[in-house]
N, C-alpha and C positions, 0 to 999 in steps of 0.2 A: 384524539389522533388526527394528524394532519391529513388533508385530502390527497396531497401529493408529496411523496417522500422517497427516500432511498434507505435500504437496509444494508448494513455491513455486518458480516458474520466473521469474527476473527479474534485476535488476541488483544489483551489489555495488560500492559506491564508496568511495574515500577522499575525504572532504570536507576542503577546506582553506579556512578562513575567516580573512580579514584584517579586523580591527576596530580602526580608529583611535580616537583621542580625539575630544572634541567639536569641536575646531578643525581640521577637515579641510581640507587645502590640495591642490587638484588639481595634477597634474603635478609632484608633489614627494614626497619621502620623509617619511612621517608616522609618528611614534611610535604604538604601539598594541600589540595582541595578535594573534598568529597561532596558531590552534588546528587540530589535526588530529582528525578523528572519523570513525568508520565509518558509512557511510550507504548510500543506494540504496533505492529503493522496495521491491524484493524483500527486501533484507536487513532493512529496518525492519519489514516485515510478519512475516518469519520470527522476528525478535527478539521482537516482541510476542507471537507465538504461543508461543514458548518460555517467556516470562514467565508466560503463561496456563496453562502446564503441558502444552502440546501437543507431542508429538514431531514435529519438523519437519526435513525435508530441503530445503535450498536448492540448487537446480540452477542454477548460475551459472558464470561464468568469471572468472579473475583472472590477472594476469601473474606471471612469475617474477622480479619486481623486489622492491625493498625494501617497497613498499606492499603487494604481494601477500602477503608474509610476515606483515605486520601484520594484514591483513584476515583471513587464515586463522586466526591466533592469536586474534583478537577473536571470531570466530565460534565457535571451540572454547570460549572462556571463557563465551560467552553461550548455550551449549548448542544452537547451530545446527549441524546435521549437514551436512558438506560431502563425504560419501562419494561423491556423484554429481556434484559440481562438477568443473571441469577447470582445471588450471594451463596457461596458454598460453605456450609457450616464446618468448622474444624479444619479447613484447608488453608494452605499458604497461598496468598495472592501470587500471580505470576511475577517473577522477579528476575531481572537481568543485571548481573554484577560484572563490571569490567574495570581493568586497571591499565592505564597507558604508561608508556615510558616518558622520558624527559622531552621527547620531540613530539609527543601526541599520538604515536602509533600504539595500537593495542598490544599489550603483553600477554594478557590472559583474560578469560571471561568464564563465568559460570551462569548457566540459565536454569532456573527452577520454574519450569513452565508446565509441570504435570497436570495442573488444574484444568488446562484446556481439554483434557481428555473427557471432561464432563460435558463438552459440547457434542453430545451423542445424537444419533438419529432420533431417539425419543425426545431429547431436548428440542430438536428442530421441528419435530412433528407437532409439538404443542404450540409452535409459533408459525406454522406453515401458512395459515390463513392470512396473517399479517404480512408475511414475506411476499406472498403472491398478490397482494394488493399494492405493492410498491411499484415505483417506476422501473426499478432494477435492483438487483441484489449483487453486492460485491463480496467475494469470498477470498480470504487469505489462507495460505497453505499451512498455517499453524494448527488448524483443526484436524482431527483424525481423518485418515483416508476414507474410512467407511462412511463418515459423515459427509464428506465431499461428494462421494458417489451417490449417497441417498438424496442429497440436495439436487444433484444434477438430474436425477430421475424424477423429481417431484416439482421442480420449479416450473412455473408458468410465465415467469417474467425473465427478461434477459439476465444471464449469468455473466458477471464480469469477474475476472480472476487475476490476482497477483500471486505468482508462484513463490515469492519470498526469497528462496535460496535454491541452489543446485540440489542440496540434500533433501529439500521438501517438494521440489517441482514434480517428482515422480508420482506424488499423490494424485495428480490429475491425469495420469496416463490413460486410465480407463474411461475418462469423462470428456476427452477433448472434443468429441463431436457434439457435446451438449453446451459448449461454451460459446457465448456470443462475442465477448471481447476479452482478449488475452494480452497481458503486458509483461512479457519476460525480458530479462536482460540477455546479452548475447550468450553467456554461459548456460543459462537455463534453456534458451532456444536450441543450443547445440545438443544439450542432453536429450531433449525430446524429439529431435529430428535426426541426430547422428551426423549433422553437417557442420563442419568446422567453419566458423565465421571469421574471416580475415579481412574482408573489405565489403563495399556496398553490394557488389555482385553476389557474393556468397550469402550475405544477409538477406537479399531478395529471394534467393533459392530456399533458404530456411523458412522465410515467411510464407512463401508459396506452398511449401511442404505442410506447414501448420494449417493453412487455409484448406488444403486438399484433404486434411484429416477431419474437416468439418467445422473448424472455427470460422466465424463470420468476419471478425475484425481482429487483426494482429498489430500490435505496436511493440517493436523490439527496441529497447533502449540500448544505444550504442555509445553511451558516455559522451565524450567530447566530439564524436562524429555525428551526433544527432539521434533522431528517432526514426526508425523505418516503419512506415505505415502500410498495411496491405489488406485487401479484401479480394473477392473472387475476380474483380475486374481490373485492379490496378495495384501497383506498388509505388510508393513515393518516399524519398528521404527528406526529412525536414531538419535543417541544421539547427544547432544550438544558437541561442542569443548570447553573445559574449558579454559578460559582466564580471566585475571583480568578485572572486569567490572567497567567502568566509568559511563555509562548510558545505559539503555535499550530502551530509547526513539528512535523510528525509526527502531527498529530491525525487526518488522513485515513487514513494508513497504519494507525494504531491502530484506527480504525473498521473498516477492511477485515479486519484480523486478528480483531477481536472478533466480527464477523458470521460469519466462518468458524468461530471457536471455539464459538459458540452451536450451530451445526449439528453440529460434532464432538462436543460435550459433551451436548447435549440431543436431538439428532436432530429428529424431527418433533414432539416434545413442546412445543417453544418456538413460540409464535405469531409472526406477522410483527411485530406491535406489540412483543412482548417482545424480539425480536431487536434492533429499533430502540432500545429502552430500554437494553439491555445496551451497544450501541454508543455511546450518548450518555453512559452512566455511565463507560465506559472513556475516552472522549475528555475528559471532565471531569477525570480523573486525569492524563492526559497534558498538558493545557494548564496544569496547575499545576506543571509541571516545566520546567526550562531545556533539558532534553535531548529529542531527538526520540522517544526511547523511555524511558518512565519506569520507574525501578526499583520504584516503588510499584504498578505494574500487575500484579496477581495475580487469579486467578479469584475468590477469596474477596472481595477488595476490590471487584471489579466487581459481584458479586452483592449485597454489603452496601450499596454506594452506590445501586444500582438500587432495592433495597427501600426505602431511606430516601427516595429521590426520589418513589417511588410513594406512600408514606405522606403526604408533604408536599403 
């Protein structure tokens, strides 16, 4: 085991994408491309952390099926440690199937993610000693609510949270005062505060509301408007770094990983604003890639891009 490391508790998916040509015909067989890729919020965050040079343990579950074998191999290739993950006998690996139309917009999707229900309090209890020796623990909202609340009550290290979606963000409602760092988007922040976010001013009010509920650090992703960073003493909006965009897929997971990396790497030496700047620098690298996790994401590239952006 590494002396210094980060733990991610969350999902590991096999993503199956069906992408037809421009002339899509409903209810018919369409020529196109079908691609397999490893995904899941937890896995994406862990992969980004590994690319940033952070020893990372992904505590997750996968099936003993063909997809499970692929997922395990890809994590090994990407330097994501699965020593404390579990292979569930007779279970389907978490799978996400989606089909786009001719312009690339999603038509429909099916997720078979019931295997994550095996990430129970008992599963976590067996691994708690390892988790509590980490620098920090990142939790994604794909795991059951009872497991989230159990972790919140038993963690002795900072709890970093990605709420994943509006539908799943409510799983943290009873644990907000146990969270060190929280990275919602504006819709997730609206859900948990009841404040409609329409501009920087309303985003600051929502961030302050979350801080007042006990969260130490809040980073609200505002898309093209930047990231709103807040703690008990300040709020600051960090703008995006404008670059040609190939795909925004994975940008949020990259931001979460980079925020955690900044604490892991710099500790308290990095200011709230600097952490936001690193997150935006990393996101600008990711959106320039077709992949959810960019191979160009390294600690040095993030630092260099951040310095260049500050100069400009």
